[in-house]
LOMI-782476 format. One record per atom (N, C-alpha, C, CB): residue number from 1; residue in one letter; x, y, z. Coordinates in steps of 0.1 Angstrom, whole numbers. Last residue first. Glycine has a CB too. Example, Ala and Ser with C-alpha at 12.3 -4.5 7.8 and 13.67 -1.06 7.14 Angstrom:
<sites>
+------+------+-------+-------+-------+
: resi : resn :    xx :    yy :    zz :
+------+------+-------+-------+-------+
:    2 :    s :   128 :   -22 :    71 :
:    2 :    s :   137 :   -11 :    71 :
:    2 :    s :   129 :     0 :    79 :
:    2 :    s :   141 :    -6 :    57 :
:    1 :    a :   132 :   -57 :    78 :
:    1 :    a :   123 :   -45 :    78 :
:    1 :    a :   132 :   -33 :    78 :
:    1 :    a :   113 :   -45 :    90 :
+------+------+-------+-------+-------+
</sites>
This chain:
<sites>
+------+------+-------+-------+-------+
: resi : resn :    xx :    yy :    zz :
+------+------+-------+-------+-------+
:   47 :    s :  -252 :  -178 :  -127 :
:   47 :    s :  -258 :  -192 :  -126 :
:   47 :    s :  -260 :  -198 :  -139 :
:   47 :    s :  -271 :  -191 :  -118 :
:   46 :    v :  -228 :  -158 :  -115 :
:   46 :    v :  -235 :  -162 :  -127 :
:   46 :    v :  -239 :  -176 :  -126 :
:   46 :    v :  -225 :  -160 :  -140 :
:   45 :    k :  -224 :  -134 :   -90 :
:   45 :    k :  -225 :  -148 :   -93 :
:   45 :    k :  -233 :  -150 :  -106 :
:   45 :    k :  -231 :  -156 :   -81 :
:   44 :    y :  -202 :  -106 :   -93 :
:   44 :    y :  -215 :  -112 :   -91 :
:   44 :    y :  -216 :  -126 :   -96 :
:   44 :    y :  -226 :  -103 :   -98 :
:   43 :    v :  -183 :   -78 :   -89 :
:   43 :    v :  -183 :   -92 :   -88 :
:   43 :    v :  -198 :   -97 :   -85 :
:   43 :    v :  -173 :   -98 :   -78 :
:   42 :    d :  -168 :   -52 :  -106 :
:   42 :    d :  -181 :   -56 :  -100 :
:   42 :    d :  -182 :   -71 :  -100 :
:   42 :    d :  -193 :   -49 :  -106 :
:   41 :    p :  -133 :   -45 :  -100 :
:   41 :    p :  -145 :   -50 :  -108 :
:   41 :    p :  -157 :   -53 :  -100 :
:   41 :    p :  -140 :   -62 :  -116 :
:   40 :    m :  -118 :   -16 :   -88 :
:   40 :    m :  -122 :   -29 :   -85 :
:   40 :    m :  -134 :   -33 :   -94 :
:   40 :    m :  -126 :   -31 :   -70 :
:   39 :    g :  -113 :    11 :   -93 :
:   39 :    g :  -106 :     1 :  -102 :
:   39 :    g :  -110 :   -13 :   -99 :
:   39 :    g :   -92 :     3 :  -100 :
:   38 :    i :  -127 :    24 :   -73 :
:   38 :    i :  -131 :    26 :   -87 :
:   38 :    i :  -125 :    15 :   -96 :
:   38 :    i :  -127 :    40 :   -92 :
:   37 :    g :  -112 :    16 :   -51 :
:   37 :    g :  -126 :    12 :   -52 :
:   37 :    g :  -131 :    14 :   -66 :
:   37 :    g :  -134 :    20 :   -43 :
:   36 :    i :   -88 :    29 :   -56 :
:   36 :    i :   -88 :    15 :   -55 :
:   36 :    i :  -102 :    10 :   -57 :
:   36 :    i :   -82 :    10 :   -42 :
:   35 :    f :   -96 :    56 :   -54 :
:   35 :    f :   -90 :    51 :   -66 :
:   35 :    f :   -91 :    36 :   -67 :
:   35 :    f :   -76 :    56 :   -68 :
:   34 :    k :  -104 :    56 :   -27 :
:   34 :    k :  -114 :    58 :   -37 :
:   34 :    k :  -109 :    53 :   -51 :
:   34 :    k :  -118 :    74 :   -38 :
:   33 :    n :   -80 :    52 :   -15 :
:   33 :    n :   -90 :    42 :   -13 :
:   33 :    n :  -101 :    44 :   -23 :
:   33 :    n :   -96 :    43 :     1 :
:   32 :    l :   -68 :    77 :   -22 :
:   32 :    l :   -62 :    64 :   -27 :
:   32 :    l :   -72 :    53 :   -26 :
:   32 :    l :   -49 :    61 :   -19 :
:   31 :    t :   -84 :    95 :    -8 :
:   31 :    t :   -83 :    95 :   -23 :
:   31 :    t :   -78 :    82 :   -28 :
:   31 :    t :   -75 :   107 :   -27 :
:   30 :    l :   -78 :    87 :    18 :
:   30 :    l :   -92 :    86 :    13 :
:   30 :    l :   -92 :    86 :    -2 :
:   30 :    l :  -100 :    98 :    19 :
:   29 :    c :   -50 :    94 :    18 :
:   29 :    c :   -55 :    80 :    20 :
:   29 :    c :   -69 :    78 :    15 :
:   29 :    c :   -53 :    76 :    35 :
:   28 :    k :   -52 :   121 :    15 :
:   28 :    k :   -45 :   113 :     4 :
:   28 :    k :   -49 :    99 :     6 :
:   28 :    k :   -30 :   115 :     5 :
:   27 :    l :   -64 :   128 :    39 :
:   27 :    l :   -71 :   131 :    26 :
:   27 :    l :   -65 :   123 :    15 :
:   27 :    l :   -70 :   146 :    23 :
:   26 :    r :   -44 :   119 :    57 :
:   26 :    r :   -58 :   114 :    58 :
:   26 :    r :   -65 :   116 :    44 :
:   26 :    r :   -66 :   120 :    69 :
:   25 :    v :   -23 :   136 :    50 :
:   25 :    v :   -21 :   122 :    48 :
:   25 :    v :   -35 :   115 :    48 :
:   25 :    v :   -13 :   116 :    60 :
:   24 :    e :   -33 :   161 :    57 :
:   24 :    e :   -29 :   158 :    43 :
:   24 :    e :   -29 :   143 :    41 :
:   24 :    e :   -16 :   165 :    40 :
:   23 :    t :   -37 :   159 :    84 :
:   23 :    t :   -49 :   161 :    76 :
:   23 :    t :   -45 :   157 :    61 :
:   23 :    t :   -53 :   175 :    77 :
:   22 :    i :   -10 :   157 :    92 :
:   22 :    i :   -19 :   146 :    95 :
:   22 :    i :   -32 :   147 :    86 :
:   22 :    i :   -24 :   147 :   110 :
:   21 :    q :    -1 :   182 :    83 :
:   21 :    q :     4 :   169 :    77 :
:   21 :    q :    -5 :   157 :    80 :
:   21 :    q :    19 :   167 :    82 :
:   20 :    n :   -14 :   198 :   101 :
:   20 :    n :   -18 :   199 :    87 :
:   20 :    n :   -12 :   187 :    79 :
:   20 :    n :   -12 :   212 :    80 :
:   19 :    e :     0 :   191 :   124 :
:   19 :    e :   -15 :   189 :   123 :
:   19 :    e :   -19 :   189 :   109 :
:   19 :    e :   -22 :   200 :   131 :
:   18 :    f :    26 :   200 :   118 :
:   18 :    f :    23 :   185 :   120 :
:   18 :    f :     8 :   182 :   119 :
:   18 :    f :    28 :   181 :   134 :
:   17 :    t :    29 :   224 :    91 :
:   17 :    t :    27 :   220 :   105 :
:   17 :    t :    23 :   205 :   106 :
:   17 :    t :    17 :   229 :   112 :
:   16 :    g :    30 :   223 :    62 :
:   16 :    g :    41 :   227 :    71 :
:   16 :    g :    40 :   222 :    85 :
:   16 :    g :    42 :   242 :    71 :
:   15 :    a :    24 :   201 :    35 :
:   15 :    a :    19 :   208 :    46 :
:   15 :    a :    31 :   212 :    56 :
:   15 :    a :     8 :   201 :    54 :
:   14 :    d :    34 :   183 :    17 :
:   14 :    d :    34 :   197 :    13 :
:   14 :    d :    31 :   206 :    25 :
:   14 :    d :    25 :   200 :     2 :
:   13 :    l :    56 :   155 :    21 :
:   13 :    l :    44 :   162 :    24 :
:   13 :    l :    45 :   177 :    21 :
:   13 :    l :    40 :   160 :    39 :
:   12 :    e :    73 :   133 :    -2 :
:   12 :    e :    73 :   144 :     7 :
:   12 :    e :    59 :   149 :     9 :
:   12 :    e :    82 :   155 :     3 :
:   11 :    r :    70 :   113 :   -22 :
:   11 :    r :    76 :   109 :    -9 :
:   11 :    r :    75 :   120 :     2 :
:   11 :    r :    91 :   106 :   -11 :
:   10 :    g :    40 :   110 :   -42 :
:   10 :    g :    53 :   114 :   -39 :
:   10 :    g :    58 :   111 :   -25 :
:   10 :    g :    55 :   129 :   -41 :
:    9 :    f :    15 :   100 :   -49 :
:    9 :    f :    16 :   113 :   -42 :
:    9 :    f :    30 :   118 :   -40 :
:    9 :    f :     8 :   112 :   -30 :
:    8 :    i :    20 :    75 :   -63 :
:    8 :    i :    10 :    85 :   -68 :
:    8 :    i :    12 :    99 :   -62 :
:    8 :    i :    -4 :    80 :   -64 :
:    7 :    t :    41 :    63 :   -49 :
:    7 :    t :    42 :    64 :   -63 :
:    7 :    t :    32 :    75 :   -68 :
:    7 :    t :    39 :    51 :   -70 :
:    6 :    k :    32 :    63 :   -23 :
:    6 :    k :    44 :    71 :   -26 :
:    6 :    k :    45 :    73 :   -41 :
:    6 :    k :    57 :    65 :   -20 :
:    5 :    y :    10 :    46 :   -25 :
:    5 :    y :     9 :    59 :   -20 :
:    5 :    y :    20 :    68 :   -24 :
:    5 :    y :     8 :    59 :    -4 :
:    4 :    r :    21 :    22 :   -35 :
:    4 :    r :    12 :    30 :   -43 :
:    4 :    r :    10 :    44 :   -38 :
:    4 :    r :    -2 :    23 :   -43 :
:    3 :    f :    38 :    16 :   -13 :
:    3 :    f :    44 :    18 :   -26 :
:    3 :    f :    34 :    26 :   -35 :
:    3 :    f :    47 :     4 :   -33 :
:    2 :    m :    19 :    12 :     7 :
:    2 :    m :    28 :    24 :     8 :
:    2 :    m :    35 :    27 :    -5 :
:    2 :    m :    39 :    23 :    19 :
:    1 :    m :     8 :   -12 :     0 :
:    1 :    m :     0 :     0 :     0 :
:    1 :    m :     9 :    13 :     0 :
:    1 :    m :    -9 :     0 :    12 :
+------+------+-------+-------+-------+
</sites>
């Protein structure tokens, strides 16, 4: 998971303060989870 995070968003944080860095990481994780969800196929049973 960290490989994808660093590949997409880079290795450094843009925010200056620690509190803002926490917020930045949370937002990026939510975005990454959304990307992963969009890329997952719809699975359903075929009878």
